[in-house]
DODREN-197278 format. One record per residue (C-alpha): x, y, z; residue in one letter; residue number from 1. Coordinates in steps of 0.1 Angstrom, whole numbers, plus 5000, padded with zeros to 4 digits. Layout:
! DODREN-197278
> X;Y;Z;A;NUM
...
This chain:
! DODREN-197278
> 4999;5000;5000;M;1
> 5026;5023;5007;E;2
> 5041;5019;4976;K;3
> 5018;5028;4953;I;4
> 5009;5059;4974;K;5
> 5046;5072;4967;K;6
> 5042;5058;4926;S;7
> 5019;5088;4934;F;8
> 5044;5114;4945;Q;9
> 5071;5099;4927;T;10
> 5083;5132;4894;R;11
> 5071;5110;4863;K;12
> 5037;5108;4874;F;13
> 5035;5146;4889;K;14
> 5052;5152;4851;S;15
> 5025;5125;4832;A;16
> 4994;5143;4854;S;17
> 5005;5178;4844;Y;18
> 5007;5166;4805;S;19
> 4973;5151;4810;F;20
> 4958;5181;4822;G;21
> 4972;5199;4797;I;22
> 4959;5172;4770;I;23
> 4920;5177;4789;A;24
> 4923;5216;4785;I;25
> 4934;5219;4747;A;26
> 4909;5193;4746;L;27
> 4877;5209;4762;A;28
> 4887;5246;4746;I;29
> 4889;5224;4707;V;30
> 4856;5213;4719;I;31
> 4838;5246;4730;F;32
> 4857;5258;4701;L;33
> 4839;5233;4677;N;34
> 4808;5242;4688;L;35
> 4813;5281;4688;L;36
> 4816;5285;4651;I;37
> 4792;5255;4647;Q;38
> 4765;5282;4658;A;39
> 4777;5307;4642;L;40
> 4758;5316;4606;P;41
> 4771;5293;4572;A;42
> 4787;5328;4559;N;43
> 4804;5334;4586;L;44
> 4824;5299;4588;T;45
> 4824;5291;4551;K;46
> 4841;5304;4524;I;47
> 4835;5302;4489;D;48
> 4865;5296;4466;L;49
> 4842;5285;4435;S;50
> 4856;5311;4406;F;51
> 4824;5330;4398;N;52
> 4811;5326;4439;Q;53
> 4786;5300;4430;M;54
> 4774;5291;4462;Y;55
> 4778;5330;4479;S;56
> 4750;5358;4478;L;57
> 4750;5386;4462;T;58
> 4745;5422;4472;E;59
> 4712;5425;4453;T;60
> 4702;5391;4473;T;61
> 4716;5401;4508;E;62
> 4702;5441;4506;E;63
> 4666;5423;4494;F;64
> 4664;5400;4527;V;65
> 4681;5419;4551;K;66
> 4653;5443;4541;G;67
> 4624;5421;4543;L;68
> 4598;5429;4570;S;69
> 4569;5399;4572;E;70
> 4575;5363;4583;D;71
> 4590;5333;4554;I;72
> 4588;5302;4554;M;73
> 4601;5279;4534;I;74
> 4591;5239;4533;Y;75
> 4617;5217;4519;V;76
> 4593;5186;4505;V;77
> 4624;5161;4509;C;78
> 4629;5128;4531;Q;79
> 4644;5141;4567;T;80
> 4684;5132;4554;G;81
> 4684;5128;4516;N;82
> 4683;5171;4515;E;83
> 4707;5185;4484;D;84
> 4738;5194;4510;A;85
> 4746;5220;4482;D;86
> 4705;5240;4479;V;87
> 4706;5232;4526;M;88
> 4737;5254;4526;E;89
> 4722;5288;4506;M;90
> 4688;5282;4529;L;91
> 4711;5289;4555;K;92
> 4728;5314;4540;K;93
> 4695;5330;4540;Y;94
> 4689;5323;4573;Q;95
> 4715;5340;4585;A;96
> 4711;5373;4568;L;97
> 4670;5374;4581;S;98
> 4653;5365;4616;S;99
> 4622;5365;4596;K;100
> 4630;5332;4575;I;101
> 4627;5300;4584;Q;102
> 4632;5268;4573;V;103
> 4617;5235;4584;E;104
> 4621;5201;4563;T;105
> 4592;5183;4556;V;106
> 4594;5141;4547;D;107
> 4565;5136;4524;P;108
> 4565;5092;4534;V;109
> 4554;5109;4570;L;110
> 4528;5142;4558;H;111
> 4515;5126;4521;P;112
> 4493;5151;4522;T;113
> 4508;5177;4531;F;114
> 4521;5186;4496;T;115
> 4483;5185;4479;S;116
> 4470;5223;4500;E;117
> 4493;5244;4478;Y;118
> 4492;5220;4445;S;119
> 4470;5195;4432;E;120
> 4502;5182;4414;E;121
> 4523;5162;4430;A;122
> 4554;5177;4444;V;123
> 4585;5167;4434;S;124
> 4615;5158;4458;S;125
> 4638;5185;4469;G;126
> 4610;5210;4457;S;127
> 4610;5243;4481;L;128
> 4572;5259;4490;I;129
> 4578;5299;4494;V;130
> 4553;5310;4521;I;131
> 4544;5340;4530;S;132
> 4506;5362;4546;E;133
> 4500;5370;4511;K;134
> 4509;5345;4489;R;135
> 4528;5312;4481;F;136
> 4550;5302;4448;Q;137
> 4567;5273;4449;I;138
> 4598;5258;4430;I;139
> 4602;5227;4418;P;140
> 4634;5210;4426;Y;141
> 4644;5208;4387;Q;142
> 4646;5244;4384;D;143
> 4671;5247;4408;L;144
> 4699;5237;4384;Y;145
> 4698;5252;4350;E;146
> 4699;5218;4326;Q;147
> 4708;5229;4286;T;148
> 4697;5198;4261;L;149
> 4725;5183;4248;N;150
> 4727;5178;4210;T;151
> 4750;5151;4208;S;152
> 4734;5127;4238;T;153
> 4699;5142;4236;Y;154
> 4700;5144;4272;R;155
> 4700;5171;4294;Y;156
> 4731;5182;4318;D;157
> 4732;5204;4347;I;158
> 4747;5236;4336;T;159
> 4739;5261;4365;G;160
> 4730;5268;4399;F;161
> 4699;5279;4400;D;162
> 4690;5285;4437;V;163
> 4696;5324;4446;E;164
> 4678;5330;4412;G;165
> 4646;5313;4422;Q;166
> 4650;5320;4458;L;167
> 4648;5354;4453;T;168
> 4625;5352;4432;S;169
> 4601;5334;4451;A;170
> 4602;5359;4477;L;171
> 4600;5386;4458;N;172
> 4568;5371;4446;Y;173
> 4557;5361;4481;V;174
> 4565;5394;4494;T;175
> 4553;5424;4467;T;176
> 4517;5442;4475;D;177
> 4507;5442;4434;E;178
> 4520;5423;4414;L;179
> 4525;5447;4379;P;180
> 4516;5429;4345;V;181
> 4532;5430;4310;I;182
> 4516;5428;4279;Y;183
> 4535;5420;4249;Q;184
> 4515;5433;4222;L;185
> 4506;5401;4195;E;186
> 4500;5400;4153;G;187
> 4518;5424;4138;H;188
> 4548;5400;4128;G;189
> 4562;5413;4159;V;190
> 4594;5391;4181;T;191
> 4579;5369;4204;A;192
> 4597;5373;4235;I;193
> 4618;5343;4240;S;194
> 4624;5317;4278;S;195
> 4651;5326;4287;T;196
> 4643;5365;4293;L;197
> 4605;5356;4297;Q;198
> 4623;5344;4327;E;199
> 4637;5367;4341;L;200
> 4600;5384;4337;I;201
> 4588;5360;4358;E;202
> 4620;5367;4378;K;203
> 4614;5397;4393;N;204
> 4577;5389;4399;S;205
> 4561;5403;4368;M;206
> 4531;5391;4348;K;207
> 4539;5386;4311;L;208
> 4507;5386;4291;Q;209
> 4498;5384;4256;S;210
> 4473;5411;4237;L;211
> 4455;5412;4206;N;212
> 4444;5451;4207;L;213
> 4417;5443;4183;L;214
> 4399;5420;4201;S;215
> 4408;5434;4235;A;216
> 4385;5466;4226;G;217
> 4421;5486;4240;G;218
> 4445;5483;4270;V;219
> 4436;5462;4295;P;220
> 4428;5483;4326;E;221
> 4456;5461;4351;D;222
> 4488;5470;4321;A;223
> 4516;5480;4340;A;224
> 4534;5483;4311;C;225
> 4529;5475;4271;I;226
> 4555;5454;4251;V;227
> 4559;5457;4209;I;228
> 4586;5437;4199;N;229
> 4600;5441;4166;A;230
> 4569;5448;4148;A;231
> 4575;5444;4110;T;232
> 4540;5457;4103;S;233
> 4520;5485;4114;D;234
> 4493;5492;4138;L;235
> 4457;5503;4129;S;236
> 4446;5537;4136;A;237
> 4424;5525;4163;D;238
> 4453;5501;4175;E;239
> 4477;5537;4175;A;240
> 4450;5558;4189;N;241
> 4444;5533;4218;Q;242
> 4479;5533;4226;I;243
> 4480;5566;4227;I;244
> 4449;5567;4251;A;245
> 4463;5547;4267;Y;246
> 4498;5567;4270;L;247
> 4477;5599;4282;E;248
> 4465;5579;4313;Q;249
> 4500;5572;4323;G;250
> 4507;5545;4303;G;251
> 4539;5526;4300;R;252
> 4562;5514;4265;V;253
> 4587;5496;4259;F;254
> 4593;5496;4221;L;255
> 4619;5475;4200;V;256
> 4621;5489;4166;E;257
> 4625;5461;4138;A;258
> 4647;5486;4118;S;259
> 4647;5471;4084;D;260
> 4634;5500;4065;G;261
> 4598;5497;4067;K;262
> 4575;5520;4069;E;263
> 4549;5523;4095;R;264
> 4527;5556;4096;P;265
> 4506;5544;4127;N;266
> 4531;5532;4152;L;267
> 4553;5563;4140;T;268
> 4524;5583;4151;S;269
> 4524;5573;4184;V;270
> 4561;5576;4184;M;271
> 4559;5612;4171;E;272
> 4529;5619;4197;H;273
> 4556;5619;4229;Y;274
> 4586;5632;4207;G;275
> 4600;5601;4197;I;276
> 4610;5597;4153;Q;277
> 4632;5575;4143;F;278
> 4655;5575;4110;I;279
> 4659;5547;4089;T;280
> 4688;5534;4081;G;281
> 4719;5521;4098;Y;282
> 4739;5534;4126;A;283
> 4778;5524;4118;I;284
> 4808;5528;4139;E;285
> 4845;5536;4131;T;286
> 4855;5533;4165;D;287
> 4872;5507;4168;S;288
> 4864;5495;4212;A;289
> 4827;5503;4203;H;290
> 4816;5477;4174;F;291
> 4822;5442;4175;L;292
> 4850;5441;4146;R;293
> 4849;5434;4125;P;294
> 4812;5443;4117;Y;295
> 4812;5482;4119;A;296
> 4771;5476;4123;N;297
> 4776;5456;4149;Y;298
> 4780;5479;4182;L;299
> 4787;5477;4211;L;300
> 4767;5518;4220;P;301
> 4778;5542;4245;E;302
> 4759;5546;4280;V;303
> 4748;5573;4290;N;304
> 4738;5579;4328;Y;305
> 4698;5569;4337;H;306
> 4678;5557;4363;A;307
> 4678;5525;4338;I;308
> 4712;5523;4334;T;309
> 4732;5531;4362;D;310
> 4765;5508;4368;G;311
> 4760;5497;4334;M;312
> 4783;5531;4322;E;313
> 4813;5513;4319;E;314
> 4796;5479;4309;E;315
> 4787;5465;4273;Y;316
> 4755;5464;4248;L;317
> 4753;5446;4210;L;318
> 4729;5463;4192;L;319
> 4729;5448;4157;G;320
> 4717;5470;4126;N;321
> 4702;5499;4148;A;322
> 4685;5531;4126;G;323
> 4686;5564;4140;G;324
> 4666;5576;4171;I;325
> 4660;5616;4173;S;326
> 4638;5640;4188;E;327
> 4604;5650;4168;A;328
> 4600;5686;4157;E;329
> 4574;5707;4178;N;330
> 4573;5682;4205;T;331
> 4558;5697;4236;R;332
> 4577;5715;4267;T;333
> 4564;5686;4288;S;334
> 4582;5661;4271;V;335
> 4617;5648;4283;K;336
> 4632;5629;4259;V;337
> 4666;5617;4276;T;338
> 4695;5599;4251;P;339
> 4701;5561;4267;L;340
> 4727;5546;4238;L;341
> 4746;5563;4216;Q;342
> 4774;5556;4191;T;343
> 4805;5577;4195;T;344
> 4807;5613;4169;E;345
> 4826;5587;4148;N;346
> 4800;5572;4144;G;347
> 4774;5578;4116;F;348
> 4740;5564;4103;L;349
> 4741;5552;4068;R;350
> 4707;5564;4046;S;351
> 4692;5535;4029;M;352
> 4701;5547;3994;E;353
> 4738;5538;4003;N;354
> 4728;5502;4027;A;355
> 4749;5484;4000;S;356
> 4781;5501;4005;L;357
> 4808;5484;4017;Q;358
> 4828;5509;4028;S;359
> 4820;5525;4069;V;360
> 4829;5554;4053;S;361
> 4806;5584;4055;M;362
> 4790;5589;4024;A;363
> 4767;5613;4004;E;364
> 4730;5614;4025;G;365
> 4745;5601;4053;D;366
> 4738;5616;4083;I;367
> 4771;5623;4113;A;368
> 4772;5613;4149;G;369
> 4769;5608;4173;P;370
> 4732;5584;4162;V;371
> 4716;5578;4189;T;372
> 4701;5549;4188;V;373
> 4682;5538;4226;G;374
> 4660;5566;4243;A;375
> 4641;5570;4273;A;376
> 4606;5594;4277;V;377
> 4587;5606;4306;S;378
> 4562;5639;4304;E;379
> 4540;5647;4336;E;380
> 4508;5665;4329;Y;381
> 4484;5675;4355;Q;382
> 4495;5646;4378;G;383
> 4501;5622;4351;V;384
> 4530;5610;4344;E;385
> 4536;5583;4317;T;386
> 4566;5560;4301;R;387
> 4589;5546;4273;L;388
> 4616;5532;4264;V;389
> 4625;5532;4227;V;390
> 4656;5508;4212;C;391
> 4662;5510;4174;S;392
> 4678;5473;4175;S;393
> 4658;5438;4169;P;394
> 4691;5426;4185;Y;395
> 4685;5445;4220;L;396
> 4663;5412;4224;T;397
> 4682;5387;4206;N;398
> 4695;5353;4234;D;399
> 4730;5351;4215;S;400
> 4734;5391;4209;A;401
> 4726;5388;4250;N;402
> 4750;5356;4251;M;403
> 4775;5375;4235;Q;404
> 4772;5403;4259;V;405
> 4770;5384;4292;S;406
> 4736;5391;4298;G;407
> 4739;5429;4294;N;408
> 4716;5435;4269;N;409
> 4687;5412;4291;Y;410
> 4698;5435;4318;K;411
> 4690;5468;4301;F;412
> 4654;5452;4289;V;413
> 4648;5442;4332;M;414
> 4660;5475;4342;N;415
> 4640;5497;4317;G;416
> 4608;5474;4327;L;417
> 4613;5479;4360;S;418
> 4618;5520;4356;W;419
> 4589;5518;4340;L;420
> 4564;5497;4362;C;421
> 4576;5527;4387;G;422
> 4599;5499;4406;L;423
> 4625;5509;4430;E;424
> 4654;5486;4414;S;425
> 4655;5449;4394;N;426
> 4664;5421;4414;I;427
> 4663;5394;4384;A;428
> 4694;5376;4394;I;429
> 4708;5351;4367;D;430
> 4713;5313;4374;A;431
> 4754;5305;4382;K;432
> 4769;5289;4357;S;433
> 4790;5253;4358;F;434
> 4814;5269;4327;S;435
> 4838;5292;4325;M;436
> 4824;5331;4315;E;437
> 4845;5347;4289;Y;438
> 4862;5382;4293;L;439
> 4848;5403;4266;Q;440
> 4876;5426;4251;I;441
> 4870;5454;4225;S;442
> 4893;5452;4193;A;443
> 4909;5482;4202;S;444
> 4923;5467;4236;H;445
> 4929;5428;4221;T;446
> 4959;5457;4204;N;447
> 4966;5474;4233;R;448
> 4973;5442;4251;W;449
> 4991;5424;4215;T;450
> 5015;5453;4219;M;451
> 5021;5449;4254;I;452
> 5023;5415;4260;T;453
> 5038;5403;4224;V;454
> 5060;5434;4223;V;455
> 5073;5452;4253;I;456
> 5072;5431;4276;F;457
> 5096;5409;4255;P;458
> 5121;5436;4244;V;459
> 5119;5448;4287;I;460
> 5128;5417;4292;C;461
> 5159;5415;4266;L;462
> 5170;5450;4275;V;463
> 5170;5436;4311;A;464
> 5190;5407;4303;G;465
> 5215;5423;4288;F;466
> 5219;5452;4307;G;467
> 5232;5425;4337;V;468
> 5247;5402;4311;W;469
> 5269;5443;4301;V;470
> 5271;5444;4337;R;471
> 5285;5408;4347;R;472
> 5317;5413;4321;R;473
> 5327;5436;4337;R;474
> 5333;5422;4367;R;475
């Protein structure tokens, strides 16, 4: 017994006890820190290292979510334990921004009738149901990921992550007091709004419907805006008068001109009533930094400041075969026409008579620049405000042109619709692509960087190397 007592008093035991105590304290600290970090919001504990910030929220979403004033419930329809990890992480980031958002998983096996309260059709596993006091919206699981048809395999490949776009749109939808209705004029050879642009409109909590003025007998009372997208044939006189009557009552119109050189006097009369005159021809740009090389008629126009273009002044839009826009004669003083998109002073408007010329130099009959190809119009009279957005290039609403400038064409369209409808901002967020996005560089920048990398840098290296060689030789 005495030996046992002495063994506890040896230097070796005391040293081991000290080491054990230090290890126990260190383990306790590690466990405490681990629990503390797990309790922190996801946006503080995880770093998004993806090349395009795939799993981070944009500033637009952060500002919108932080400003929520009503409670939101988000149900994840999925068997417990089978949730999509990426989707759940994004939901945690939304919760970290606002205490108004609650997330709960509903197991359809345990609660088979739960989704019937929100949809008569079956709701796919992994779908989200976003609910407020005003309304609800179901986000199907397949919409959370962007899918593109692979023409080689004829199967759909997952090409993007769209949780933020879909969820922020749903939050905006369920919290907006009144949803603006946008009517797209049909007939008259108009170009139907593409599914891509339509999705952006719906993401911004706007309803898109078709309008036939002949059968409707006039513009519906709930119309927040009318879109006339590249009509190739003219309106009737009655239709033109109906649109003017709508505008005089505070209506809003977004017009994209077909720019095909044809005369449409009735449609022209609507525009001239609000100070806009279309000039037939094709805008040509001679500044290599402002056209898509080698096509001088495919403009990268200068963007002037306006509420519509706020933050877009340094970005590229692509407008092909654009006509000219000018302020009409004898325009009322209450009408304000603001140029939004223009060529540089080096650009000019080629007349239809000279359209066949291959030269990019001005000829007789052409009009010197700058040429306006996009404009905003506003008029306030007797307490009623009328607004129009006009663009003279049908390429503004073309999917291919939009892709070549990383979505900036549609960003302009959405900003324009938001301004027309009186919305504070455009919160339509594009899906984040899994593919690399290419940097758009103008011809002048290409030449500049070619000169720097191919000529200037090598010459500097050669001169520096020669200097080092000479200095060493002298030693």
